[in-house]
C-alpha positions as protocol buffer text, in pm:
chain_id: "A"
residue {
  index: 1
  type: THR
  ca { x: 0 y: 0 z: 0 }
}
residue {
  index: 2
  type: LEU
  ca { x: 108 y: 361 z: -43 }
}
residue {
  index: 3
  type: ILE
  ca { x: -37 y: 698 z: 47 }
}
residue {
  index: 4
  type: HIS
  ca { x: 113 y: 1032 z: -46 }
}
residue {
  index: 5
  type: LEU
  ca { x: 110 y: 1290 z: 230 }
}
residue {
  index: 6
  type: GLN
  ca { x: 259 y: 1546 z: -9 }
}
residue {
  index: 7
  type: LYS
  ca { x: 182 y: 1607 z: -375 }
}
residue {
  index: 8
  type: PRO
  ca { x: 217 y: 1934 z: -569 }
}
residue {
  index: 9
  type: GLU
  ca { x: -162 y: 1977 z: -579 }
}
residue {
  index: 10
  type: LEU
  ca { x: -198 y: 1888 z: -208 }
}
residue {
  index: 11
  type: PRO
  ca { x: 125 y: 1968 z: -19 }
}
residue {
  index: 12
  type: ASP
  ca { x: -20 y: 1912 z: 329 }
}
residue {
  index: 13
  type: ALA
  ca { x: -251 y: 1613 z: 310 }
}
residue {
  index: 14
  type: VAL
  ca { x: -400 y: 1491 z: 636 }
}
residue {
  index: 15
  type: TRP
  ca { x: -504 y: 1134 z: 716 }
}
residue {
  index: 16
  type: GLU
  ca { x: -743 y: 1079 z: 1006 }
}
residue {
  index: 17
  type: LEU
  ca { x: -899 y: 782 z: 1179 }
}
residue {
  index: 18
  type: ALA
  ca { x: -1200 y: 813 z: 1410 }
}
residue {
  index: 19
  type: VAL
  ca { x: -1112 y: 659 z: 1749 }
}
residue {
  index: 20
  type: PRO
  ca { x: -1233 y: 703 z: 2106 }
}
residue {
  index: 21
  type: ASP
  ca { x: -1027 y: 947 z: 2311 }
}
residue {
  index: 22
  type: GLY
  ca { x: -737 y: 771 z: 2477 }
}
residue {
  index: 23
  type: THR
  ca { x: -377 y: 659 z: 2431 }
}
residue {
  index: 24
  type: TYR
  ca { x: -266 y: 473 z: 2120 }
}
residue {
  index: 25
  type: GLN
  ca { x: 47 y: 303 z: 1999 }
}
residue {
  index: 26
  type: VAL
  ca { x: 89 y: 378 z: 1628 }
}
residue {
  index: 27
  type: ARG
  ca { x: 331 y: 188 z: 1406 }
}
residue {
  index: 28
  type: LEU
  ca { x: 418 y: 372 z: 1085 }
}
residue {
  index: 29
  type: VAL
  ca { x: 611 y: 231 z: 793 }
}
residue {
  index: 30
  type: ALA
  ca { x: 725 y: 486 z: 535 }
}
residue {
  index: 31
  type: GLY
  ca { x: 870 y: 392 z: 201 }
}
residue {
  index: 32
  type: ASP
  ca { x: 830 y: 341 z: -169 }
}
residue {
  index: 33
  type: PRO
  ca { x: 970 y: 40 z: -354 }
}
residue {
  index: 34
  type: GLY
  ca { x: 1030 y: 242 z: -671 }
}
residue {
  index: 35
  type: HIS
  ca { x: 1171 y: 568 z: -535 }
}
residue {
  index: 36
  type: PHE
  ca { x: 1390 y: 700 z: -256 }
}
residue {
  index: 37
  type: ASP
  ca { x: 1378 y: 1074 z: -336 }
}
residue {
  index: 38
  type: SER
  ca { x: 1209 y: 1172 z: -9 }
}
residue {
  index: 39
  type: VAL
  ca { x: 1258 y: 1309 z: 338 }
}
residue {
  index: 40
  type: TYR
  ca { x: 1015 y: 1137 z: 571 }
}
residue {
  index: 41
  type: ARG
  ca { x: 893 y: 1352 z: 858 }
}
residue {
  index: 42
  type: THR
  ca { x: 555 y: 1242 z: 984 }
}
residue {
  index: 43
  type: LEU
  ca { x: 355 y: 1373 z: 1277 }
}
residue {
  index: 44
  type: VAL
  ca { x: 96 y: 1172 z: 1466 }
}
residue {
  index: 45
  type: GLU
  ca { x: -117 y: 1391 z: 1692 }
}
residue {
  index: 46
  type: GLY
  ca { x: 161 y: 1652 z: 1670 }
}
residue {
  index: 47
  type: VAL
  ca { x: 433 y: 1406 z: 1778 }
}
residue {
  index: 48
  type: LEU
  ca { x: 722 y: 1354 z: 1536 }
}
residue {
  index: 49
  type: ALA
  ca { x: 693 y: 978 z: 1478 }
}
residue {
  index: 50
  type: VAL
  ca { x: 909 y: 941 z: 1166 }
}
residue {
  index: 51
  type: ASP
  ca { x: 1222 y: 1143 z: 1088 }
}
residue {
  index: 52
  type: ALA
  ca { x: 1431 y: 966 z: 825 }
}
residue {
  index: 53
  type: THR
  ca { x: 1571 y: 983 z: 473 }
}
residue {
  index: 54
  type: PRO
  ca { x: 1553 y: 669 z: 259 }
}
residue {
  index: 55
  type: THR
  ca { x: 1845 y: 546 z: 49 }
}
residue {
  index: 56
  type: SER
  ca { x: 1871 y: 299 z: -238 }
}
residue {
  index: 57
  type: ALA
  ca { x: 1983 y: 36 z: 16 }
}
residue {
  index: 58
  type: ALA
  ca { x: 1726 y: 126 z: 286 }
}
residue {
  index: 59
  type: ARG
  ca { x: 1397 y: 233 z: 126 }
}
residue {
  index: 60
  type: TRP
  ca { x: 1176 y: 155 z: 428 }
}
residue {
  index: 61
  type: VAL
  ca { x: 1154 y: 312 z: 773 }
}
residue {
  index: 62
  type: ASP
  ca { x: 961 y: 144 z: 1056 }
}
residue {
  index: 63
  type: ARG
  ca { x: 880 y: 352 z: 1365 }
}
residue {
  index: 64
  type: THR
  ca { x: 636 y: 335 z: 1656 }
}
residue {
  index: 65
  type: ALA
  ca { x: 500 y: 624 z: 1862 }
}
residue {
  index: 66
  type: THR
  ca { x: 264 y: 643 z: 2158 }
}
residue {
  index: 67
  type: VAL
  ca { x: 21 y: 934 z: 2136 }
}
residue {
  index: 68
  type: ALA
  ca { x: -285 y: 1071 z: 2314 }
}
residue {
  index: 69
  type: VAL
  ca { x: -606 y: 1146 z: 2124 }
}
residue {
  index: 70
  type: ALA
  ca { x: -838 y: 1404 z: 2278 }
}
residue {
  index: 71
  type: ASP
  ca { x: -1067 y: 1499 z: 1986 }
}
residue {
  index: 72
  type: GLY
  ca { x: -1190 y: 1161 z: 1863 }
}
residue {
  index: 73
  type: ARG
  ca { x: -957 y: 1162 z: 1559 }
}
residue {
  index: 74
  type: LEU
  ca { x: -608 y: 1020 z: 1526 }
}
residue {
  index: 75
  type: THR
  ca { x: -439 y: 1269 z: 1292 }
}
residue {
  index: 76
  type: VAL
  ca { x: -138 y: 1194 z: 1070 }
}
residue {
  index: 77
  type: ARG
  ca { x: 32 y: 1465 z: 859 }
}
residue {
  index: 78
  type: SER
  ca { x: 370 y: 1579 z: 728 }
}
residue {
  index: 79
  type: GLY
  ca { x: 612 y: 1752 z: 962 }
}
residue {
  index: 80
  type: THR
  ca { x: 832 y: 2053 z: 889 }
}
residue {
  index: 81
  type: GLY
  ca { x: 1106 y: 1972 z: 640 }
}
residue {
  index: 82
  type: ALA
  ca { x: 929 y: 1672 z: 486 }
}
residue {
  index: 83
  type: ARG
  ca { x: 972 y: 1624 z: 113 }
}
residue {
  index: 84
  type: ASN
  ca { x: 770 y: 1380 z: -98 }
}
residue {
  index: 85
  type: ASN
  ca { x: 640 y: 1230 z: 229 }
}
residue {
  index: 86
  type: LYS
  ca { x: 473 y: 889 z: 199 }
}
residue {
  index: 87
  type: LEU
  ca { x: 335 y: 611 z: 415 }
}
residue {
  index: 88
  type: ALA
  ca { x: 329 y: 246 z: 321 }
}
residue {
  index: 89
  type: PHE
  ca { x: 102 y: 150 z: 610 }
}
residue {
  index: 90
  type: LEU
  ca { x: 22 y: 209 z: 973 }
}
residue {
  index: 91
  type: GLU
  ca { x: -111 y: 1 z: 1258 }
}
residue {
  index: 92
  type: VAL
  ca { x: -305 y: 149 z: 1548 }
}
residue {
  index: 93
  type: ARG
  ca { x: -346 y: -19 z: 1885 }
}
residue {
  index: 94
  type: ALA
  ca { x: -525 y: 118 z: 2192 }
}
residue {
  index: 95
  type: VAL
  ca { x: -306 y: 125 z: 2502 }
}
residue {
  index: 96
  type: ASP
  ca { x: -479 y: 28 z: 2826 }
}
residue {
  index: 97
  type: ALA
  ca { x: -479 y: 303 z: 3088 }
}
């Protein structure tokens, strides 16, 4: 799978998932099998979860962040300095209080 968080016609795309308020562990994998011309900087609920630059030898980045949701929506977007930001997939898991 692949989702662009930045395209010329939409430079600040936002991806949201409706969830109950609470704490979540979010696993993000960024990458593109055909290209490595990016700077991945991805925010989840304002927390910098991915900060990496792919190379021809390492096209994928796998990171996990724990975040708090207070508005019923888990929000994912590009962070400052991102270029051609992409996500391959993410996994969301509620964390017991």
